[in-house]
C-alpha positions as CSV (number, residue, x, y, z in Angstrom):
1,M,-90.8,3.9,69.1
2,I,-90.3,0.9,71.4
3,R,-94.1,0.3,71.4
4,A,-94.0,0.4,67.6
5,L,-91.2,-2.1,67.6
6,V,-93.2,-4.4,69.9
7,A,-96.4,-4.1,67.9
8,S,-94.7,-5.0,64.7
9,L,-93.4,-8.2,66.2
10,A,-96.9,-9.7,65.8
11,A,-96.2,-10.2,62.2
12,L,-93.0,-12.2,62.9
13,G,-94.8,-15.6,62.3
14,A,-92.7,-17.5,59.9
15,T,-93.6,-18.3,56.4
16,L,-92.7,-20.8,53.7
17,V,-94.7,-22.3,50.9
18,A,-93.8,-24.0,47.7
19,P,-95.9,-25.4,44.8
20,L,-94.4,-27.6,42.2
21,T,-93.9,-25.7,38.9
22,A,-94.7,-27.5,35.7
23,S,-91.9,-29.5,34.3
24,P,-91.6,-31.1,30.8
25,A,-92.1,-34.8,30.3
26,H,-89.0,-36.9,30.9
27,A,-88.0,-40.5,30.1
28,D,-86.1,-40.4,33.4
29,G,-87.3,-41.9,36.6
30,P,-86.2,-44.0,39.6
31,G,-82.5,-44.9,39.0
32,V,-82.6,-43.6,35.4
33,G,-81.2,-40.4,34.1
34,S,-79.1,-37.6,35.5
35,P,-79.2,-37.2,39.3
36,W,-81.4,-34.8,41.2
37,V,-81.3,-33.5,44.8
38,V,-84.5,-32.1,46.3
39,S,-85.2,-30.0,49.4
40,V,-88.4,-30.2,51.4
41,G,-89.3,-28.4,54.7
42,D,-89.3,-25.0,56.2
43,S,-87.6,-21.6,56.1
44,Y,-84.3,-22.9,57.3
45,I,-83.9,-24.8,54.0
46,S,-86.1,-22.8,51.6
47,G,-83.6,-20.0,51.3
48,E,-85.4,-17.4,53.6
49,A,-83.2,-14.3,54.0
50,G,-81.0,-15.5,51.1
51,R,-81.2,-12.1,49.5
52,W,-79.0,-10.4,52.1
53,A,-75.2,-10.8,52.5
54,G,-74.8,-9.3,56.0
55,S,-76.6,-6.3,57.4
56,S,-76.6,-2.5,57.3
57,N,-78.8,0.0,59.0
58,S,-77.5,2.8,56.7
59,S,-78.1,1.3,53.3
60,S,-79.8,-1.9,52.2
61,A,-77.8,-1.8,49.0
62,R,-74.6,-2.6,50.8
63,A,-75.9,-6.1,51.6
64,D,-78.3,-6.7,48.7
65,A,-76.7,-9.7,47.0
66,L,-79.6,-11.0,44.9
67,G,-81.9,-8.0,44.5
68,P,-85.7,-7.8,44.5
69,T,-86.2,-10.9,42.4
70,A,-84.3,-13.1,45.0
71,Y,-87.4,-15.2,45.8
72,Y,-88.8,-15.5,42.3
73,D,-89.2,-19.2,41.5
74,N,-92.2,-19.5,39.1
75,A,-91.8,-21.0,35.6
76,S,-91.6,-17.5,34.0
77,G,-89.2,-16.1,36.6
78,T,-91.7,-13.2,37.3
79,G,-92.7,-14.0,40.8
80,E,-93.2,-16.6,43.5
81,A,-94.9,-19.9,42.7
82,I,-96.5,-19.6,46.1
83,N,-96.6,-16.3,47.9
84,R,-94.1,-15.8,50.7
85,C,-92.5,-19.2,50.2
86,H,-89.2,-17.4,49.8
87,R,-87.2,-20.0,47.9
88,S,-84.1,-17.9,47.1
89,R,-81.6,-18.5,44.4
90,S,-78.9,-18.9,47.1
91,A,-80.8,-21.8,48.8
92,E,-78.6,-24.6,49.9
93,I,-80.0,-27.3,47.7
94,H,-78.5,-25.8,44.5
95,I,-75.1,-27.6,44.8
96,G,-74.3,-27.6,41.1
97,G,-71.4,-29.7,39.8
98,G,-73.7,-31.4,37.3
99,V,-76.3,-32.3,39.9
100,N,-79.7,-30.9,39.2
101,S,-81.7,-29.5,42.1
102,L,-85.3,-28.7,43.0
103,N,-86.5,-26.6,46.0
104,L,-89.9,-27.6,47.3
105,A,-89.4,-26.2,50.8
106,C,-91.5,-23.3,52.0
107,S,-91.0,-20.7,54.7
108,G,-93.4,-21.1,57.5
109,A,-94.1,-24.8,56.8
110,K,-94.9,-27.2,59.6
111,A,-95.1,-31.0,59.4
112,A,-98.7,-30.8,58.2
113,T,-100.2,-28.5,55.5
114,A,-101.9,-25.3,56.6
115,T,-104.5,-23.6,54.5
116,G,-106.1,-20.1,54.7
117,S,-104.9,-16.6,53.8
118,E,-101.5,-18.0,53.2
119,F,-101.0,-21.6,51.9
120,K,-98.2,-23.4,53.7
121,P,-97.6,-26.9,52.3
122,G,-96.4,-29.4,54.9
123,L,-94.7,-32.7,54.4
124,D,-97.9,-34.5,53.5
125,F,-100.1,-35.5,50.6
126,Y,-102.6,-32.7,50.9
127,S,-104.3,-31.7,47.6
128,G,-106.7,-28.8,47.3
129,S,-107.5,-25.6,45.4
130,Q,-104.5,-23.7,46.9
131,G,-101.9,-26.4,46.0
132,V,-100.4,-29.7,47.2
133,G,-98.4,-30.8,50.1
134,Q,-94.6,-31.2,49.7
135,A,-94.7,-35.0,49.9
136,R,-97.2,-35.1,47.1
137,A,-95.2,-32.7,45.0
138,L,-92.1,-34.8,45.7
139,Q,-93.8,-38.0,44.6
140,T,-95.0,-36.4,41.3
141,F,-91.5,-35.1,40.5
142,A,-89.6,-38.2,41.5
143,T,-91.7,-40.3,39.2
144,T,-90.1,-38.8,36.2
145,H,-86.7,-37.7,37.6
146,N,-83.9,-39.6,39.1
147,V,-84.0,-38.2,42.7
148,R,-81.0,-39.5,44.6
149,M,-81.1,-37.4,47.7
150,V,-83.9,-35.6,49.6
151,V,-82.8,-33.0,52.1
152,V,-85.2,-32.3,55.0
153,S,-85.6,-29.5,57.5
154,I,-88.7,-29.6,59.6
155,G,-89.9,-29.2,63.2
156,G,-88.9,-25.6,64.1
157,N,-92.3,-24.2,63.3
158,D,-94.0,-27.1,65.1
159,F,-92.1,-25.8,68.2
160,N,-93.5,-22.3,67.5
161,F,-90.1,-20.9,66.7
162,A,-91.5,-17.5,65.5
163,G,-93.7,-17.1,68.6
164,I,-90.7,-17.8,70.9
165,V,-88.6,-15.2,69.2
166,Q,-91.4,-12.7,69.3
167,Q,-91.8,-13.2,73.1
168,C,-88.1,-12.9,73.8
169,V,-87.7,-9.7,71.9
170,Q,-90.9,-8.3,73.4
171,D,-89.6,-9.1,77.0
172,F,-86.3,-7.4,76.2
173,L,-88.0,-4.2,74.9
174,L,-90.6,-3.9,77.6
175,S,-88.5,-4.5,80.7
176,P,-85.7,-2.4,82.1
177,S,-82.2,-3.8,82.7
178,W,-82.7,-3.4,86.5
179,W,-85.9,-5.6,86.4
180,K,-85.4,-8.0,83.5
181,D,-88.4,-10.0,82.3
182,Y,-87.0,-13.1,80.8
183,C,-88.8,-15.2,78.1
184,Y,-87.3,-18.5,79.0
185,D,-89.7,-18.9,82.0
186,D,-92.8,-17.4,80.3
187,S,-95.6,-19.9,80.0
188,S,-96.0,-19.1,76.3
189,V,-92.4,-20.3,75.8
190,T,-92.1,-23.2,78.3
191,S,-95.3,-24.8,77.0
192,N,-93.5,-25.6,73.8
193,F,-90.9,-27.7,75.7
194,T,-93.1,-29.8,78.1
195,T,-92.6,-33.5,77.9
196,S,-96.0,-33.9,76.4
197,N,-95.5,-31.3,73.7
198,V,-92.0,-32.6,72.8
199,T,-93.6,-36.1,72.4
200,T,-96.3,-34.6,70.2
201,V,-93.9,-32.7,68.0
202,R,-91.5,-35.7,67.7
203,T,-94.4,-37.8,66.3
204,R,-95.4,-35.0,63.9
205,I,-91.8,-34.9,62.6
206,A,-91.6,-38.7,62.4
207,N,-94.8,-38.8,60.4
208,A,-93.5,-36.2,58.1
209,L,-90.3,-38.2,57.5
210,L,-92.5,-41.3,56.8
211,N,-94.5,-39.3,54.3
212,V,-91.3,-38.4,52.4
213,R,-90.3,-42.1,52.4
214,T,-93.9,-43.0,51.2
215,A,-93.7,-40.5,48.4
216,M,-90.5,-42.0,47.1
217,R,-91.8,-45.5,47.4
218,N,-95.0,-44.5,45.6
219,A,-92.8,-43.0,42.9
220,G,-91.2,-46.4,42.3
221,Y,-88.0,-46.2,44.5
222,A,-86.6,-48.8,46.7
223,D,-85.3,-47.4,49.9
224,G,-81.7,-48.2,48.9
225,Q,-81.9,-46.1,45.7
226,W,-82.0,-42.7,47.5
227,T,-80.9,-41.0,50.7
228,M,-82.8,-38.9,53.1
229,L,-80.5,-36.2,54.6
230,V,-82.2,-34.7,57.7
231,Q,-80.7,-31.5,58.9
232,T,-80.7,-30.0,62.3
233,Y,-81.0,-26.2,63.1
234,P,-78.1,-23.9,63.4
235,S,-77.6,-21.5,66.4
236,P,-78.5,-18.0,65.1
237,I,-77.2,-15.9,68.0
238,P,-74.4,-16.5,70.5
239,T,-74.7,-16.9,74.2
240,G,-75.0,-13.7,76.2
241,S,-71.2,-13.3,76.7
242,G,-70.7,-13.4,72.9
243,L,-73.1,-10.6,72.1
244,R,-71.3,-7.4,71.1
245,Y,-74.0,-5.0,72.3
246,S,-74.7,-4.2,75.9
247,Q,-78.0,-5.4,77.3
248,S,-78.4,-2.0,78.9
249,G,-80.6,0.3,76.8
250,Y,-82.2,-0.6,73.5
251,T,-79.1,-0.7,71.2
252,R,-79.1,-4.5,71.2
253,Q,-82.4,-4.5,69.2
254,S,-82.5,-1.0,67.7
255,T,-79.0,-1.2,66.2
256,G,-78.1,-4.9,66.2
257,G,-81.5,-6.5,65.7
258,C,-80.9,-9.1,68.4
259,G,-83.1,-8.1,71.3
260,F,-82.5,-11.0,73.7
261,W,-81.4,-10.7,77.4
262,N,-78.2,-12.5,78.1
263,A,-80.0,-15.2,80.1
264,D,-82.4,-15.8,77.3
265,A,-79.6,-16.0,74.7
266,D,-77.9,-18.6,77.0
267,W,-81.2,-20.5,77.3
268,A,-81.7,-20.5,73.5
269,N,-78.3,-22.0,72.9
270,N,-78.0,-24.3,75.9
271,T,-81.6,-25.6,76.3
272,A,-84.0,-24.7,73.4
273,L,-81.7,-25.5,70.4
274,P,-80.5,-28.9,71.8
275,K,-84.1,-29.8,72.7
276,I,-85.4,-29.0,69.2
277,N,-82.5,-30.7,67.4
278,G,-82.7,-33.7,69.7
279,T,-86.3,-34.1,68.9
280,V,-85.5,-34.0,65.2
281,T,-82.9,-36.7,65.4
282,S,-85.0,-38.9,67.7
283,A,-87.9,-38.6,65.2
284,I,-85.7,-40.4,62.6
285,S,-85.4,-43.4,65.0
286,Q,-89.1,-43.3,65.8
287,A,-90.0,-43.3,62.1
288,G,-87.6,-46.2,61.4
289,V,-86.3,-44.6,58.2
290,T,-83.2,-46.7,57.5
291,N,-81.8,-44.7,54.6
292,A,-81.6,-41.5,56.6
293,K,-78.4,-39.6,57.5
294,V,-78.0,-36.5,59.7
295,L,-76.5,-33.1,58.6
296,D,-75.7,-31.5,61.9
297,L,-75.8,-27.7,61.5
298,A,-75.9,-26.6,65.1
299,R,-72.4,-25.0,65.0
300,A,-72.3,-24.1,61.3
301,L,-72.7,-20.4,61.8
302,N,-70.6,-20.0,64.9
303,G,-68.3,-17.0,64.8
304,R,-70.6,-15.3,62.3
305,R,-73.9,-15.2,64.1
306,L,-76.2,-12.3,64.6
307,C,-74.6,-9.6,66.9
308,E,-71.7,-11.9,67.6
309,S,-68.4,-10.3,68.7
310,G,-65.9,-10.3,65.9
311,V,-68.3,-9.4,63.1
312,G,-70.6,-6.4,62.6
313,L,-72.8,-4.2,60.4
314,Y,-71.1,-2.9,57.2
315,E,-70.8,0.6,58.7
316,E,-69.4,-0.8,62.0
317,V,-66.6,-2.8,60.3
318,G,-65.8,-0.1,57.7
319,I,-66.6,-2.3,54.6
320,A,-68.3,-0.7,51.6
321,S,-70.5,-3.6,50.5
322,W,-70.9,-7.3,50.2
323,T,-68.7,-7.4,47.1
324,S,-65.7,-5.9,49.0
325,P,-62.8,-8.1,49.9
326,G,-63.2,-9.7,53.3
327,A,-66.9,-9.0,53.6
328,V,-67.8,-12.7,54.2
329,D,-65.4,-12.8,57.3
330,R,-66.4,-9.5,58.9
331,T,-70.1,-9.4,58.5
332,E,-72.9,-11.6,59.9
333,W,-74.3,-14.7,58.3
334,V,-77.7,-14.4,60.1
335,N,-80.3,-11.7,59.3
336,Q,-81.4,-9.1,61.8
337,I,-84.7,-9.4,63.7
338,R,-86.4,-6.5,61.9
339,T,-89.5,-4.8,63.1
340,V,-90.4,-1.2,62.1
341,T,-87.8,-1.2,59.3
342,T,-90.1,-3.5,57.4
343,I,-92.9,-1.0,57.3
344,G,-93.8,0.9,54.1
345,N,-91.7,0.9,51.0
346,S,-89.1,-1.4,52.5
347,P,-87.1,-4.2,50.8
348,Y,-87.1,-6.2,54.0
349,Y,-89.6,-8.8,55.3
350,I,-90.2,-9.6,59.0
351,Q,-90.1,-13.3,58.1
352,E,-86.5,-13.0,57.1
353,S,-85.6,-12.3,60.7
354,L,-83.1,-14.7,62.4
355,H,-82.5,-16.8,59.3
356,P,-79.2,-17.7,57.6
357,N,-78.6,-15.0,55.0
358,Y,-76.8,-15.2,51.7
359,W,-73.5,-16.1,53.3
360,G,-75.2,-18.5,55.6
361,Q,-77.1,-20.2,52.8
362,L,-73.9,-20.7,50.7
363,A,-72.0,-22.0,53.8
364,V,-74.6,-24.7,54.3
365,R,-74.7,-25.4,50.6
366,S,-71.0,-26.3,50.7
367,C,-71.8,-28.8,53.4
368,V,-74.8,-30.2,51.5
369,R,-72.4,-30.7,48.5
370,Q,-70.0,-32.5,50.7
371,A,-72.8,-34.6,52.1
372,W,-73.8,-35.5,48.5
373,N,-70.3,-36.9,48.3
374,G,-70.2,-37.5,44.6
375,G,-73.4,-39.6,44.7
376,S,-72.6,-41.6,47.8
377,P,-74.4,-39.4,50.4
378,R,-73.0,-39.2,54.0
379,G,-73.9,-37.3,57.2
380,G,-71.7,-35.3,59.4
381,T,-71.2,-32.1,61.3
382,C,-71.0,-28.8,59.3
383,V,-68.5,-26.2,60.6
384,R,-66.4,-23.3,59.3
385,S,-63.0,-24.5,58.3
386,A,-61.1,-21.3,57.2
387,N,-61.6,-17.7,56.3
388,G,-62.3,-16.4,52.8
389,L,-64.3,-17.8,49.9
390,L,-63.7,-20.9,47.8
391,N,-65.5,-20.8,44.4
392,G,-67.7,-18.0,45.8
393,E,-68.7,-19.9,49.0
394,P,-67.5,-19.7,52.6
395,R,-65.0,-22.4,53.4
396,M,-66.7,-25.1,55.3
397,A,-65.9,-28.7,56.4
398,L,-68.2,-31.7,56.9
399,N,-66.7,-33.6,59.8
């Protein structure tokens, strides 16, 4: 079974793609008409895993908040505009309150567009038979809509996020507790964080941000007419001491879906995440985008992370389903790392692994709404503020 788990990890490579669906002609445009907010980027903003409110190994129905049409986003509502883009209805950009929203982000997207068996539009001006880049799509849309804020999440896939997760889980499954093989010192992992590669990725992110600005300028906007809100990445798992499953045996992965050794979980939180987020924020300075603000999500999911003590699977905490009172406070806001459970007639996708789920998406949505700030966008740090739900969303604060 363990070998099967490891073999299936090869498909973990992230995914995110999003074409622009046709929209009717508008007299609106830069500074004219009702306001819009638009998201561009990768799986951490597209709504990946947004179908699931918590996790259960006994019944997927317990956590199935949006059902099998969760990622349908084409004009007819019958499927995805681009396969495996996974722009869910719970995606953070849909802040409501009279503010229109468009999700152009795509799971698996990097700074630059990738073509092939799966089209992954990056934050560029690519145009081809498979579709267009997200910057080009934004430019087209913003020409006839009053886009006031563009929310950006990019860089994780340029750091090979999925490959790092795959290596860490593989090392956990294939080494015994008395002779642990850690991923944090594997060359396939450390090569992503060399000074040279960090510099390369920072430049890619900076160029992506410049492309977003160019798209808006090409659409007729002055820089002062809109705000770029660049978000960092949240911590999806706690440090080793905060994991509720022992690292002895295979329960940490087979039950919890969080197969990291303690030392690797510590490294992920204390080294990898700060390095990735630091690169994202420094890219803003490198790009010289003066109308950018930062939405810091690093601690947004703390206390509700995958396998974190204090929360659990539905069957572990004795809650019937996601609609039960208290479910949001006692279940996880991050999707399990799934392997063999995605095989066959399964409702799960491997690419949903380790992404903010329905609860996590709505939590960040609350902070995006607070960042919108009634049309005067601001940055800040997104954190949980209290238990329970407020208007159907977790209670969050933007400090």
